[in-house]
mmCIF file of the protein (N, C-alpha, C, O) and its ligand, coordinates in Angstrom:
data_MODEL
# 
_entry.id   MODEL 
# 
loop_
_entity.id 
_entity.type 
_entity.pdbx_number_of_molecules 
1 polymer     1 
2 non-polymer 1 
# 
_entity_poly.entity_id                      1 
_entity_poly.type                           'polypeptide(L)' 
_entity_poly.nstd_linkage                   no 
_entity_poly.nstd_monomer                   no 
_entity_poly.pdbx_seq_one_letter_code       MPLYEFQCKKCNETFTKKMSVKEMEKEKVLCPKCKSEDVKKVISGFYSVTSKKS 
_entity_poly.pdbx_seq_one_letter_code_can   MPLYEFQCKKCNETFTKKMSVKEMEKEKVLCPKCKSEDVKKVISGFYSVTSKKS 
_entity_poly.pdbx_strand_id                 A 
# 
loop_
_entity_poly_seq.entity_id 
_entity_poly_seq.num 
_entity_poly_seq.mon_id 
_entity_poly_seq.hetero 
1 1  MET n 
1 2  PRO n 
1 3  LEU n 
1 4  TYR n 
1 5  GLU n 
1 6  PHE n 
1 7  GLN n 
1 8  CYS n 
1 9  LYS n 
1 10 LYS n 
1 11 CYS n 
1 12 ASN n 
1 13 GLU n 
1 14 THR n 
1 15 PHE n 
1 16 THR n 
1 17 LYS n 
1 18 LYS n 
1 19 MET n 
1 20 SER n 
1 21 VAL n 
1 22 LYS n 
1 23 GLU n 
1 24 MET n 
1 25 GLU n 
1 26 LYS n 
1 27 GLU n 
1 28 LYS n 
1 29 VAL n 
1 30 LEU n 
1 31 CYS n 
1 32 PRO n 
1 33 LYS n 
1 34 CYS n 
1 35 LYS n 
1 36 SER n 
1 37 GLU n 
1 38 ASP n 
1 39 VAL n 
1 40 LYS n 
1 41 LYS n 
1 42 VAL n 
1 43 ILE n 
1 44 SER n 
1 45 GLY n 
1 46 PHE n 
1 47 TYR n 
1 48 SER n 
1 49 VAL n 
1 50 THR n 
1 51 SER n 
1 52 LYS n 
1 53 LYS n 
1 54 SER n 
# 
loop_
_struct_asym.id 
_struct_asym.entity_id 
A 1 
B 2 
# 
loop_
_chem_comp.id 
_chem_comp.type 
_chem_comp.mon_nstd_flag 
ASN 'L-peptide linking' y 
ASP 'L-peptide linking' y 
CYS 'L-peptide linking' y 
GLN 'L-peptide linking' y 
GLU 'L-peptide linking' y 
GLY 'peptide linking'   y 
ILE 'L-peptide linking' y 
LEU 'L-peptide linking' y 
LYS 'L-peptide linking' y 
MET 'L-peptide linking' y 
PHE 'L-peptide linking' y 
PRO 'L-peptide linking' y 
SER 'L-peptide linking' y 
THR 'L-peptide linking' y 
TYR 'L-peptide linking' y 
VAL 'L-peptide linking' y 
ZN  non-polymer         . 
# 
_pdbx_entity_nonpoly.entity_id   2 
_pdbx_entity_nonpoly.name        ? 
_pdbx_entity_nonpoly.comp_id     ZN 
# 
_pdbx_nonpoly_scheme.asym_id         B 
_pdbx_nonpoly_scheme.entity_id       2 
_pdbx_nonpoly_scheme.mon_id          ZN 
_pdbx_nonpoly_scheme.ndb_seq_num     1 
_pdbx_nonpoly_scheme.pdb_seq_num     101 
_pdbx_nonpoly_scheme.auth_seq_num    101 
_pdbx_nonpoly_scheme.pdb_mon_id      ZN 
_pdbx_nonpoly_scheme.auth_mon_id     ZN 
_pdbx_nonpoly_scheme.pdb_strand_id   A 
_pdbx_nonpoly_scheme.pdb_ins_code    . 
# 
loop_
_atom_site.group_PDB 
_atom_site.id 
_atom_site.type_symbol 
_atom_site.label_atom_id 
_atom_site.label_alt_id 
_atom_site.label_comp_id 
_atom_site.label_asym_id 
_atom_site.label_entity_id 
_atom_site.label_seq_id 
_atom_site.pdbx_PDB_ins_code 
_atom_site.Cartn_x 
_atom_site.Cartn_y 
_atom_site.Cartn_z 
_atom_site.occupancy 
_atom_site.B_iso_or_equiv 
_atom_site.pdbx_formal_charge 
_atom_site.auth_seq_id 
_atom_site.auth_comp_id 
_atom_site.auth_asym_id 
_atom_site.auth_atom_id 
_atom_site.pdbx_PDB_model_num 
ATOM   1   N  N  . MET A 1 1  ? 25.176 -129.269 -58.080 1.00 0.00 ? 1   MET A N  1 
ATOM   2   C  CA . MET A 1 1  ? 24.189 -128.781 -57.118 1.00 0.00 ? 1   MET A CA 1 
ATOM   3   C  C  . MET A 1 1  ? 22.793 -128.796 -57.744 1.00 0.00 ? 1   MET A C  1 
ATOM   4   O  O  . MET A 1 1  ? 22.610 -128.341 -58.873 1.00 0.00 ? 1   MET A O  1 
ATOM   5   N  N  . PRO A 1 2  ? 21.836 -129.307 -57.026 1.00 0.00 ? 2   PRO A N  1 
ATOM   6   C  CA . PRO A 1 2  ? 20.497 -129.381 -57.627 1.00 0.00 ? 2   PRO A CA 1 
ATOM   7   C  C  . PRO A 1 2  ? 19.831 -128.009 -57.740 1.00 0.00 ? 2   PRO A C  1 
ATOM   8   O  O  . PRO A 1 2  ? 20.098 -127.076 -56.983 1.00 0.00 ? 2   PRO A O  1 
ATOM   9   N  N  . LEU A 1 3  ? 18.978 -127.953 -58.703 1.00 0.00 ? 3   LEU A N  1 
ATOM   10  C  CA . LEU A 1 3  ? 18.248 -126.718 -58.951 1.00 0.00 ? 3   LEU A CA 1 
ATOM   11  C  C  . LEU A 1 3  ? 16.807 -126.924 -58.483 1.00 0.00 ? 3   LEU A C  1 
ATOM   12  O  O  . LEU A 1 3  ? 16.115 -127.837 -58.934 1.00 0.00 ? 3   LEU A O  1 
ATOM   13  N  N  . TYR A 1 4  ? 16.385 -126.077 -57.590 1.00 0.00 ? 4   TYR A N  1 
ATOM   14  C  CA . TYR A 1 4  ? 15.042 -126.202 -57.061 1.00 0.00 ? 4   TYR A CA 1 
ATOM   15  C  C  . TYR A 1 4  ? 14.135 -125.124 -57.640 1.00 0.00 ? 4   TYR A C  1 
ATOM   16  O  O  . TYR A 1 4  ? 14.554 -124.000 -57.916 1.00 0.00 ? 4   TYR A O  1 
ATOM   17  N  N  . GLU A 1 5  ? 12.900 -125.506 -57.810 1.00 0.00 ? 5   GLU A N  1 
ATOM   18  C  CA . GLU A 1 5  ? 11.941 -124.533 -58.290 1.00 0.00 ? 5   GLU A CA 1 
ATOM   19  C  C  . GLU A 1 5  ? 10.973 -124.213 -57.162 1.00 0.00 ? 5   GLU A C  1 
ATOM   20  O  O  . GLU A 1 5  ? 10.478 -125.104 -56.471 1.00 0.00 ? 5   GLU A O  1 
ATOM   21  N  N  . PHE A 1 6  ? 10.719 -122.939 -56.994 1.00 0.00 ? 6   PHE A N  1 
ATOM   22  C  CA . PHE A 1 6  ? 9.812  -122.499 -55.935 1.00 0.00 ? 6   PHE A CA 1 
ATOM   23  C  C  . PHE A 1 6  ? 8.699  -121.649 -56.515 1.00 0.00 ? 6   PHE A C  1 
ATOM   24  O  O  . PHE A 1 6  ? 8.819  -121.044 -57.581 1.00 0.00 ? 6   PHE A O  1 
ATOM   25  N  N  . GLN A 1 7  ? 7.615  -121.635 -55.763 1.00 0.00 ? 7   GLN A N  1 
ATOM   26  C  CA . GLN A 1 7  ? 6.537  -120.742 -56.136 1.00 0.00 ? 7   GLN A CA 1 
ATOM   27  C  C  . GLN A 1 7  ? 6.111  -119.951 -54.910 1.00 0.00 ? 7   GLN A C  1 
ATOM   28  O  O  . GLN A 1 7  ? 5.899  -120.508 -53.833 1.00 0.00 ? 7   GLN A O  1 
ATOM   29  N  N  . CYS A 1 8  ? 5.991  -118.660 -55.092 1.00 0.00 ? 8   CYS A N  1 
ATOM   30  C  CA . CYS A 1 8  ? 5.565  -117.790 -54.007 1.00 0.00 ? 8   CYS A CA 1 
ATOM   31  C  C  . CYS A 1 8  ? 4.052  -117.897 -53.856 1.00 0.00 ? 8   CYS A C  1 
ATOM   32  O  O  . CYS A 1 8  ? 3.298  -117.844 -54.828 1.00 0.00 ? 8   CYS A O  1 
ATOM   33  N  N  . LYS A 1 9  ? 3.638  -118.052 -52.597 1.00 0.00 ? 9   LYS A N  1 
ATOM   34  C  CA . LYS A 1 9  ? 2.204  -118.183 -52.357 1.00 0.00 ? 9   LYS A CA 1 
ATOM   35  C  C  . LYS A 1 9  ? 1.509  -116.829 -52.366 1.00 0.00 ? 9   LYS A C  1 
ATOM   36  O  O  . LYS A 1 9  ? 0.288  -116.745 -52.495 1.00 0.00 ? 9   LYS A O  1 
ATOM   37  N  N  . LYS A 1 10 ? 2.293  -115.783 -52.228 1.00 0.00 ? 10  LYS A N  1 
ATOM   38  C  CA . LYS A 1 10 ? 1.691  -114.455 -52.170 1.00 0.00 ? 10  LYS A CA 1 
ATOM   39  C  C  . LYS A 1 10 ? 1.487  -113.841 -53.544 1.00 0.00 ? 10  LYS A C  1 
ATOM   40  O  O  . LYS A 1 10 ? 0.392  -113.391 -53.884 1.00 0.00 ? 10  LYS A O  1 
ATOM   41  N  N  . CYS A 1 11 ? 2.551  -113.830 -54.325 1.00 0.00 ? 11  CYS A N  1 
ATOM   42  C  CA . CYS A 1 11 ? 2.433  -113.160 -55.626 1.00 0.00 ? 11  CYS A CA 1 
ATOM   43  C  C  . CYS A 1 11 ? 2.442  -114.150 -56.787 1.00 0.00 ? 11  CYS A C  1 
ATOM   44  O  O  . CYS A 1 11 ? 2.347  -113.764 -57.952 1.00 0.00 ? 11  CYS A O  1 
ATOM   45  N  N  . ASN A 1 12 ? 2.559  -115.436 -56.447 1.00 0.00 ? 12  ASN A N  1 
ATOM   46  C  CA . ASN A 1 12 ? 2.509  -116.473 -57.468 1.00 0.00 ? 12  ASN A CA 1 
ATOM   47  C  C  . ASN A 1 12 ? 3.731  -116.534 -58.378 1.00 0.00 ? 12  ASN A C  1 
ATOM   48  O  O  . ASN A 1 12 ? 3.736  -117.241 -59.386 1.00 0.00 ? 12  ASN A O  1 
ATOM   49  N  N  . GLU A 1 13 ? 4.733  -115.807 -58.018 1.00 0.00 ? 13  GLU A N  1 
ATOM   50  C  CA . GLU A 1 13 ? 5.956  -115.808 -58.790 1.00 0.00 ? 13  GLU A CA 1 
ATOM   51  C  C  . GLU A 1 13 ? 6.646  -117.170 -58.685 1.00 0.00 ? 13  GLU A C  1 
ATOM   52  O  O  . GLU A 1 13 ? 6.742  -117.733 -57.595 1.00 0.00 ? 13  GLU A O  1 
ATOM   53  N  N  . THR A 1 14 ? 7.114  -117.686 -59.785 1.00 0.00 ? 14  THR A N  1 
ATOM   54  C  CA . THR A 1 14 ? 7.918  -118.899 -59.726 1.00 0.00 ? 14  THR A CA 1 
ATOM   55  C  C  . THR A 1 14 ? 9.366  -118.552 -60.029 1.00 0.00 ? 14  THR A C  1 
ATOM   56  O  O  . THR A 1 14 ? 9.658  -117.729 -60.897 1.00 0.00 ? 14  THR A O  1 
ATOM   57  N  N  . PHE A 1 15 ? 10.245 -119.182 -59.314 1.00 0.00 ? 15  PHE A N  1 
ATOM   58  C  CA . PHE A 1 15 ? 11.662 -118.912 -59.504 1.00 0.00 ? 15  PHE A CA 1 
ATOM   59  C  C  . PHE A 1 15 ? 12.467 -120.153 -59.161 1.00 0.00 ? 15  PHE A C  1 
ATOM   60  O  O  . PHE A 1 15 ? 11.995 -121.050 -58.462 1.00 0.00 ? 15  PHE A O  1 
ATOM   61  N  N  . THR A 1 16 ? 13.660 -120.182 -59.656 1.00 0.00 ? 16  THR A N  1 
ATOM   62  C  CA . THR A 1 16 ? 14.521 -121.327 -59.382 1.00 0.00 ? 16  THR A CA 1 
ATOM   63  C  C  . THR A 1 16 ? 15.728 -120.897 -58.573 1.00 0.00 ? 16  THR A C  1 
ATOM   64  O  O  . THR A 1 16 ? 16.204 -119.767 -58.679 1.00 0.00 ? 16  THR A O  1 
ATOM   65  N  N  . LYS A 1 17 ? 16.197 -121.799 -57.786 1.00 0.00 ? 17  LYS A N  1 
ATOM   66  C  CA . LYS A 1 17 ? 17.332 -121.507 -56.933 1.00 0.00 ? 17  LYS A CA 1 
ATOM   67  C  C  . LYS A 1 17 ? 18.221 -122.742 -56.871 1.00 0.00 ? 17  LYS A C  1 
ATOM   68  O  O  . LYS A 1 17 ? 17.763 -123.867 -56.673 1.00 0.00 ? 17  LYS A O  1 
ATOM   69  N  N  . LYS A 1 18 ? 19.495 -122.483 -57.048 1.00 0.00 ? 18  LYS A N  1 
ATOM   70  C  CA . LYS A 1 18 ? 20.450 -123.571 -56.985 1.00 0.00 ? 18  LYS A CA 1 
ATOM   71  C  C  . LYS A 1 18 ? 21.028 -123.623 -55.586 1.00 0.00 ? 18  LYS A C  1 
ATOM   72  O  O  . LYS A 1 18 ? 21.716 -122.696 -55.158 1.00 0.00 ? 18  LYS A O  1 
ATOM   73  N  N  . MET A 1 19 ? 20.756 -124.682 -54.886 1.00 0.00 ? 19  MET A N  1 
ATOM   74  C  CA . MET A 1 19 ? 21.298 -124.787 -53.540 1.00 0.00 ? 19  MET A CA 1 
ATOM   75  C  C  . MET A 1 19 ? 21.401 -126.234 -53.105 1.00 0.00 ? 19  MET A C  1 
ATOM   76  O  O  . MET A 1 19 ? 20.696 -127.111 -53.603 1.00 0.00 ? 19  MET A O  1 
ATOM   77  N  N  . SER A 1 20 ? 22.303 -126.457 -52.157 1.00 0.00 ? 20  SER A N  1 
ATOM   78  C  CA . SER A 1 20 ? 22.466 -127.805 -51.649 1.00 0.00 ? 20  SER A CA 1 
ATOM   79  C  C  . SER A 1 20 ? 21.386 -128.095 -50.611 1.00 0.00 ? 20  SER A C  1 
ATOM   80  O  O  . SER A 1 20 ? 20.672 -127.197 -50.167 1.00 0.00 ? 20  SER A O  1 
ATOM   81  N  N  . VAL A 1 21 ? 21.284 -129.355 -50.238 1.00 0.00 ? 21  VAL A N  1 
ATOM   82  C  CA . VAL A 1 21 ? 20.285 -129.743 -49.254 1.00 0.00 ? 21  VAL A CA 1 
ATOM   83  C  C  . VAL A 1 21 ? 20.552 -129.057 -47.921 1.00 0.00 ? 21  VAL A C  1 
ATOM   84  O  O  . VAL A 1 21 ? 19.620 -128.671 -47.215 1.00 0.00 ? 21  VAL A O  1 
ATOM   85  N  N  . LYS A 1 22 ? 21.827 -128.908 -47.582 1.00 0.00 ? 22  LYS A N  1 
ATOM   86  C  CA . LYS A 1 22 ? 22.189 -128.251 -46.329 1.00 0.00 ? 22  LYS A CA 1 
ATOM   87  C  C  . LYS A 1 22 ? 21.795 -126.781 -46.328 1.00 0.00 ? 22  LYS A C  1 
ATOM   88  O  O  . LYS A 1 22 ? 21.272 -126.259 -45.343 1.00 0.00 ? 22  LYS A O  1 
ATOM   89  N  N  . GLU A 1 23 ? 22.054 -126.135 -47.440 1.00 0.00 ? 23  GLU A N  1 
ATOM   90  C  CA . GLU A 1 23 ? 21.669 -124.722 -47.560 1.00 0.00 ? 23  GLU A CA 1 
ATOM   91  C  C  . GLU A 1 23 ? 20.163 -124.573 -47.447 1.00 0.00 ? 23  GLU A C  1 
ATOM   92  O  O  . GLU A 1 23 ? 19.644 -123.636 -46.839 1.00 0.00 ? 23  GLU A O  1 
ATOM   93  N  N  . MET A 1 24 ? 19.507 -125.502 -48.037 1.00 0.00 ? 24  MET A N  1 
ATOM   94  C  CA . MET A 1 24 ? 18.054 -125.546 -48.047 1.00 0.00 ? 24  MET A CA 1 
ATOM   95  C  C  . MET A 1 24 ? 17.498 -125.599 -46.628 1.00 0.00 ? 24  MET A C  1 
ATOM   96  O  O  . MET A 1 24 ? 16.476 -124.984 -46.323 1.00 0.00 ? 24  MET A O  1 
ATOM   97  N  N  . GLU A 1 25 ? 18.187 -126.341 -45.772 1.00 0.00 ? 25  GLU A N  1 
ATOM   98  C  CA . GLU A 1 25 ? 17.711 -126.508 -44.405 1.00 0.00 ? 25  GLU A CA 1 
ATOM   99  C  C  . GLU A 1 25 ? 17.928 -125.260 -43.558 1.00 0.00 ? 25  GLU A C  1 
ATOM   100 O  O  . GLU A 1 25 ? 17.095 -124.906 -42.724 1.00 0.00 ? 25  GLU A O  1 
ATOM   101 N  N  . LYS A 1 26 ? 19.054 -124.604 -43.783 1.00 0.00 ? 26  LYS A N  1 
ATOM   102 C  CA . LYS A 1 26 ? 19.358 -123.487 -42.899 1.00 0.00 ? 26  LYS A CA 1 
ATOM   103 C  C  . LYS A 1 26 ? 18.998 -122.125 -43.475 1.00 0.00 ? 26  LYS A C  1 
ATOM   104 O  O  . LYS A 1 26 ? 18.858 -121.147 -42.740 1.00 0.00 ? 26  LYS A O  1 
ATOM   105 N  N  . GLU A 1 27 ? 18.852 -122.069 -44.765 1.00 0.00 ? 27  GLU A N  1 
ATOM   106 C  CA . GLU A 1 27 ? 18.560 -120.773 -45.375 1.00 0.00 ? 27  GLU A CA 1 
ATOM   107 C  C  . GLU A 1 27 ? 17.081 -120.608 -45.686 1.00 0.00 ? 27  GLU A C  1 
ATOM   108 O  O  . GLU A 1 27 ? 16.404 -121.539 -46.121 1.00 0.00 ? 27  GLU A O  1 
ATOM   109 N  N  . LYS A 1 28 ? 16.616 -119.423 -45.453 1.00 0.00 ? 28  LYS A N  1 
ATOM   110 C  CA . LYS A 1 28 ? 15.241 -119.108 -45.825 1.00 0.00 ? 28  LYS A CA 1 
ATOM   111 C  C  . LYS A 1 28 ? 15.208 -118.769 -47.302 1.00 0.00 ? 28  LYS A C  1 
ATOM   112 O  O  . LYS A 1 28 ? 16.054 -118.036 -47.814 1.00 0.00 ? 28  LYS A O  1 
ATOM   113 N  N  . VAL A 1 29 ? 14.233 -119.309 -47.956 1.00 0.00 ? 29  VAL A N  1 
ATOM   114 C  CA . VAL A 1 29 ? 14.079 -118.993 -49.366 1.00 0.00 ? 29  VAL A CA 1 
ATOM   115 C  C  . VAL A 1 29 ? 13.086 -117.847 -49.499 1.00 0.00 ? 29  VAL A C  1 
ATOM   116 O  O  . VAL A 1 29 ? 11.939 -117.939 -49.064 1.00 0.00 ? 29  VAL A O  1 
ATOM   117 N  N  . LEU A 1 30 ? 13.546 -116.790 -50.098 1.00 0.00 ? 30  LEU A N  1 
ATOM   118 C  CA . LEU A 1 30 ? 12.690 -115.625 -50.255 1.00 0.00 ? 30  LEU A CA 1 
ATOM   119 C  C  . LEU A 1 30 ? 12.268 -115.455 -51.704 1.00 0.00 ? 30  LEU A C  1 
ATOM   120 O  O  . LEU A 1 30 ? 13.013 -115.753 -52.636 1.00 0.00 ? 30  LEU A O  1 
ATOM   121 N  N  . CYS A 1 31 ? 11.075 -114.977 -51.854 1.00 0.00 ? 31  CYS A N  1 
ATOM   122 C  CA . CYS A 1 31 ? 10.604 -114.647 -53.190 1.00 0.00 ? 31  CYS A CA 1 
ATOM   123 C  C  . CYS A 1 31 ? 11.399 -113.432 -53.702 1.00 0.00 ? 31  CYS A C  1 
ATOM   124 O  O  . CYS A 1 31 ? 11.493 -112.416 -53.014 1.00 0.00 ? 31  CYS A O  1 
ATOM   125 N  N  . PRO A 1 32 ? 11.963 -113.542 -54.898 1.00 0.00 ? 32  PRO A N  1 
ATOM   126 C  CA . PRO A 1 32 ? 12.759 -112.423 -55.416 1.00 0.00 ? 32  PRO A CA 1 
ATOM   127 C  C  . PRO A 1 32 ? 11.899 -111.217 -55.778 1.00 0.00 ? 32  PRO A C  1 
ATOM   128 O  O  . PRO A 1 32 ? 12.412 -110.113 -55.956 1.00 0.00 ? 32  PRO A O  1 
ATOM   129 N  N  . LYS A 1 33 ? 10.631 -111.427 -55.884 1.00 0.00 ? 33  LYS A N  1 
ATOM   130 C  CA . LYS A 1 33 ? 9.742  -110.357 -56.313 1.00 0.00 ? 33  LYS A CA 1 
ATOM   131 C  C  . LYS A 1 33 ? 9.180  -109.566 -55.136 1.00 0.00 ? 33  LYS A C  1 
ATOM   132 O  O  . LYS A 1 33 ? 9.265  -108.338 -55.107 1.00 0.00 ? 33  LYS A O  1 
ATOM   133 N  N  . CYS A 1 34 ? 8.606  -110.277 -54.165 1.00 0.00 ? 34  CYS A N  1 
ATOM   134 C  CA . CYS A 1 34 ? 7.970  -109.570 -53.048 1.00 0.00 ? 34  CYS A CA 1 
ATOM   135 C  C  . CYS A 1 34 ? 8.661  -109.827 -51.711 1.00 0.00 ? 34  CYS A C  1 
ATOM   136 O  O  . CYS A 1 34 ? 8.221  -109.338 -50.670 1.00 0.00 ? 34  CYS A O  1 
ATOM   137 N  N  . LYS A 1 35 ? 9.740  -110.592 -51.750 1.00 0.00 ? 35  LYS A N  1 
ATOM   138 C  CA . LYS A 1 35 ? 10.546 -110.894 -50.555 1.00 0.00 ? 35  LYS A CA 1 
ATOM   139 C  C  . LYS A 1 35 ? 9.789  -111.668 -49.484 1.00 0.00 ? 35  LYS A C  1 
ATOM   140 O  O  . LYS A 1 35 ? 10.162 -111.648 -48.311 1.00 0.00 ? 35  LYS A O  1 
ATOM   141 N  N  . SER A 1 36 ? 8.757  -112.328 -49.884 1.00 0.00 ? 36  SER A N  1 
ATOM   142 C  CA . SER A 1 36 ? 7.997  -113.118 -48.937 1.00 0.00 ? 36  SER A CA 1 
ATOM   143 C  C  . SER A 1 36 ? 8.713  -114.432 -48.646 1.00 0.00 ? 36  SER A C  1 
ATOM   144 O  O  . SER A 1 36 ? 9.368  -115.003 -49.518 1.00 0.00 ? 36  SER A O  1 
ATOM   145 N  N  . GLU A 1 37 ? 8.578  -114.900 -47.413 1.00 0.00 ? 37  GLU A N  1 
ATOM   146 C  CA . GLU A 1 37 ? 9.139  -116.202 -47.065 1.00 0.00 ? 37  GLU A CA 1 
ATOM   147 C  C  . GLU A 1 37 ? 8.122  -117.309 -47.328 1.00 0.00 ? 37  GLU A C  1 
ATOM   148 O  O  . GLU A 1 37 ? 8.418  -118.494 -47.174 1.00 0.00 ? 37  GLU A O  1 
ATOM   149 N  N  . ASP A 1 38 ? 6.966  -116.916 -47.712 1.00 0.00 ? 38  ASP A N  1 
ATOM   150 C  CA . ASP A 1 38 ? 5.889  -117.860 -47.902 1.00 0.00 ? 38  ASP A CA 1 
ATOM   151 C  C  . ASP A 1 38 ? 5.954  -118.487 -49.290 1.00 0.00 ? 38  ASP A C  1 
ATOM   152 O  O  . ASP A 1 38 ? 5.120  -118.234 -50.159 1.00 0.00 ? 38  ASP A O  1 
ATOM   153 N  N  . VAL A 1 39 ? 6.977  -119.312 -49.459 1.00 0.00 ? 39  VAL A N  1 
ATOM   154 C  CA . VAL A 1 39 ? 7.161  -119.959 -50.752 1.00 0.00 ? 39  VAL A CA 1 
ATOM   155 C  C  . VAL A 1 39 ? 7.071  -121.470 -50.583 1.00 0.00 ? 39  VAL A C  1 
ATOM   156 O  O  . VAL A 1 39 ? 7.355  -122.013 -49.515 1.00 0.00 ? 39  VAL A O  1 
ATOM   157 N  N  . LYS A 1 40 ? 6.679  -122.117 -51.637 1.00 0.00 ? 40  LYS A N  1 
ATOM   158 C  CA . LYS A 1 40 ? 6.641  -123.578 -51.598 1.00 0.00 ? 40  LYS A CA 1 
ATOM   159 C  C  . LYS A 1 40 ? 7.533  -124.132 -52.681 1.00 0.00 ? 40  LYS A C  1 
ATOM   160 O  O  . LYS A 1 40 ? 7.751  -123.512 -53.722 1.00 0.00 ? 40  LYS A O  1 
ATOM   161 N  N  . LYS A 1 41 ? 8.043  -125.321 -52.405 1.00 0.00 ? 41  LYS A N  1 
ATOM   162 C  CA . LYS A 1 41 ? 8.907  -125.964 -53.374 1.00 0.00 ? 41  LYS A CA 1 
ATOM   163 C  C  . LYS A 1 41 ? 8.054  -126.671 -54.416 1.00 0.00 ? 41  LYS A C  1 
ATOM   164 O  O  . LYS A 1 41 ? 7.103  -127.381 -54.091 1.00 0.00 ? 41  LYS A O  1 
ATOM   165 N  N  . VAL A 1 42 ? 8.409  -126.463 -55.646 1.00 0.00 ? 42  VAL A N  1 
ATOM   166 C  CA . VAL A 1 42 ? 7.687  -127.110 -56.718 1.00 0.00 ? 42  VAL A CA 1 
ATOM   167 C  C  . VAL A 1 42 ? 8.532  -128.250 -57.263 1.00 0.00 ? 42  VAL A C  1 
ATOM   168 O  O  . VAL A 1 42 ? 9.676  -128.062 -57.678 1.00 0.00 ? 42  VAL A O  1 
ATOM   169 N  N  . ILE A 1 43 ? 7.944  -129.424 -57.250 1.00 0.00 ? 43  ILE A N  1 
ATOM   170 C  CA . ILE A 1 43 ? 8.660  -130.563 -57.818 1.00 0.00 ? 43  ILE A CA 1 
ATOM   171 C  C  . ILE A 1 43 ? 8.214  -130.730 -59.261 1.00 0.00 ? 43  ILE A C  1 
ATOM   172 O  O  . ILE A 1 43 ? 7.082  -131.125 -59.539 1.00 0.00 ? 43  ILE A O  1 
ATOM   173 N  N  . SER A 1 44 ? 9.100  -130.432 -60.144 1.00 0.00 ? 44  SER A N  1 
ATOM   174 C  CA . SER A 1 44 ? 8.705  -130.492 -61.549 1.00 0.00 ? 44  SER A CA 1 
ATOM   175 C  C  . SER A 1 44 ? 9.696  -131.309 -62.360 1.00 0.00 ? 44  SER A C  1 
ATOM   176 O  O  . SER A 1 44 ? 10.031 -130.970 -63.495 1.00 0.00 ? 44  SER A O  1 
ATOM   177 N  N  . GLY A 1 45 ? 10.153 -132.387 -61.752 1.00 0.00 ? 45  GLY A N  1 
ATOM   178 C  CA . GLY A 1 45 ? 11.077 -133.245 -62.469 1.00 0.00 ? 45  GLY A CA 1 
ATOM   179 C  C  . GLY A 1 45 ? 12.471 -132.660 -62.519 1.00 0.00 ? 45  GLY A C  1 
ATOM   180 O  O  . GLY A 1 45 ? 12.791 -131.691 -61.831 1.00 0.00 ? 45  GLY A O  1 
ATOM   181 N  N  . PHE A 1 46 ? 13.271 -133.262 -63.336 1.00 0.00 ? 46  PHE A N  1 
ATOM   182 C  CA . PHE A 1 46 ? 14.662 -132.846 -63.371 1.00 0.00 ? 46  PHE A CA 1 
ATOM   183 C  C  . PHE A 1 46 ? 14.938 -131.850 -64.484 1.00 0.00 ? 46  PHE A C  1 
ATOM   184 O  O  . PHE A 1 46 ? 14.396 -131.924 -65.586 1.00 0.00 ? 46  PHE A O  1 
ATOM   185 N  N  . TYR A 1 47 ? 15.794 -130.935 -64.141 1.00 0.00 ? 47  TYR A N  1 
ATOM   186 C  CA . TYR A 1 47 ? 16.280 -130.011 -65.153 1.00 0.00 ? 47  TYR A CA 1 
ATOM   187 C  C  . TYR A 1 47 ? 17.575 -130.571 -65.703 1.00 0.00 ? 47  TYR A C  1 
ATOM   188 O  O  . TYR A 1 47 ? 18.404 -131.099 -64.962 1.00 0.00 ? 47  TYR A O  1 
ATOM   189 N  N  . SER A 1 48 ? 17.734 -130.455 -66.969 1.00 0.00 ? 48  SER A N  1 
ATOM   190 C  CA . SER A 1 48 ? 19.035 -130.846 -67.507 1.00 0.00 ? 48  SER A CA 1 
ATOM   191 C  C  . SER A 1 48 ? 19.915 -129.611 -67.595 1.00 0.00 ? 48  SER A C  1 
ATOM   192 O  O  . SER A 1 48 ? 19.935 -128.890 -68.593 1.00 0.00 ? 48  SER A O  1 
ATOM   193 N  N  . VAL A 1 49 ? 20.621 -129.406 -66.535 1.00 0.00 ? 49  VAL A N  1 
ATOM   194 C  CA . VAL A 1 49 ? 21.515 -128.268 -66.472 1.00 0.00 ? 49  VAL A CA 1 
ATOM   195 C  C  . VAL A 1 49 ? 22.932 -128.745 -66.692 1.00 0.00 ? 49  VAL A C  1 
ATOM   196 O  O  . VAL A 1 49 ? 23.439 -129.625 -65.996 1.00 0.00 ? 49  VAL A O  1 
ATOM   197 N  N  . THR A 1 50 ? 23.537 -128.148 -67.659 1.00 0.00 ? 50  THR A N  1 
ATOM   198 C  CA . THR A 1 50 ? 24.926 -128.491 -67.882 1.00 0.00 ? 50  THR A CA 1 
ATOM   199 C  C  . THR A 1 50 ? 25.811 -127.626 -66.988 1.00 0.00 ? 50  THR A C  1 
ATOM   200 O  O  . THR A 1 50 ? 25.946 -126.418 -67.183 1.00 0.00 ? 50  THR A O  1 
ATOM   201 N  N  . SER A 1 51 ? 26.391 -128.274 -66.029 1.00 0.00 ? 51  SER A N  1 
ATOM   202 C  CA . SER A 1 51 ? 27.209 -127.524 -65.094 1.00 0.00 ? 51  SER A CA 1 
ATOM   203 C  C  . SER A 1 51 ? 28.667 -127.973 -65.178 1.00 0.00 ? 51  SER A C  1 
ATOM   204 O  O  . SER A 1 51 ? 28.984 -129.159 -65.268 1.00 0.00 ? 51  SER A O  1 
ATOM   205 N  N  . LYS A 1 52 ? 29.495 -127.007 -65.144 1.00 0.00 ? 52  LYS A N  1 
ATOM   206 C  CA . LYS A 1 52 ? 30.928 -127.299 -65.181 1.00 0.00 ? 52  LYS A CA 1 
ATOM   207 C  C  . LYS A 1 52 ? 31.395 -127.724 -63.809 1.00 0.00 ? 52  LYS A C  1 
ATOM   208 O  O  . LYS A 1 52 ? 31.054 -127.099 -62.805 1.00 0.00 ? 52  LYS A O  1 
ATOM   209 N  N  . LYS A 1 53 ? 32.151 -128.757 -63.768 1.00 0.00 ? 53  LYS A N  1 
ATOM   210 C  CA . LYS A 1 53 ? 32.724 -129.172 -62.487 1.00 0.00 ? 53  LYS A CA 1 
ATOM   211 C  C  . LYS A 1 53 ? 34.074 -128.501 -62.308 1.00 0.00 ? 53  LYS A C  1 
ATOM   212 O  O  . LYS A 1 53 ? 34.987 -128.650 -63.120 1.00 0.00 ? 53  LYS A O  1 
ATOM   213 N  N  . SER A 1 54 ? 34.163 -127.776 -61.240 1.00 0.00 ? 54  SER A N  1 
ATOM   214 C  CA . SER A 1 54 ? 35.410 -127.061 -61.018 1.00 0.00 ? 54  SER A CA 1 
ATOM   215 C  C  . SER A 1 54 ? 36.129 -127.638 -59.803 1.00 0.00 ? 54  SER A C  1 
ATOM   216 O  O  . SER A 1 54 ? 37.209 -127.169 -59.445 1.00 0.00 ? 54  SER A O  1 
HETATM 217 ZN ZN . ZN  B 2 .  ? 6.283  -113.221 -54.045 1.00 0.00 2 101 ZN  A ZN 1 
# 
């Protein structure tokens, strides 16, 4: 599952969220700090996350 990076436009908090493209479409991404929906996706290249396939 890809890891997305977001930045809150209100408090400037950056956070990452692991979600599928489908989840991305139907789920609102909230800032974990101020709970604002006003977040933008930050494209910052690929993360090398070692994930176990289960
Ligand atoms: Zn925020």
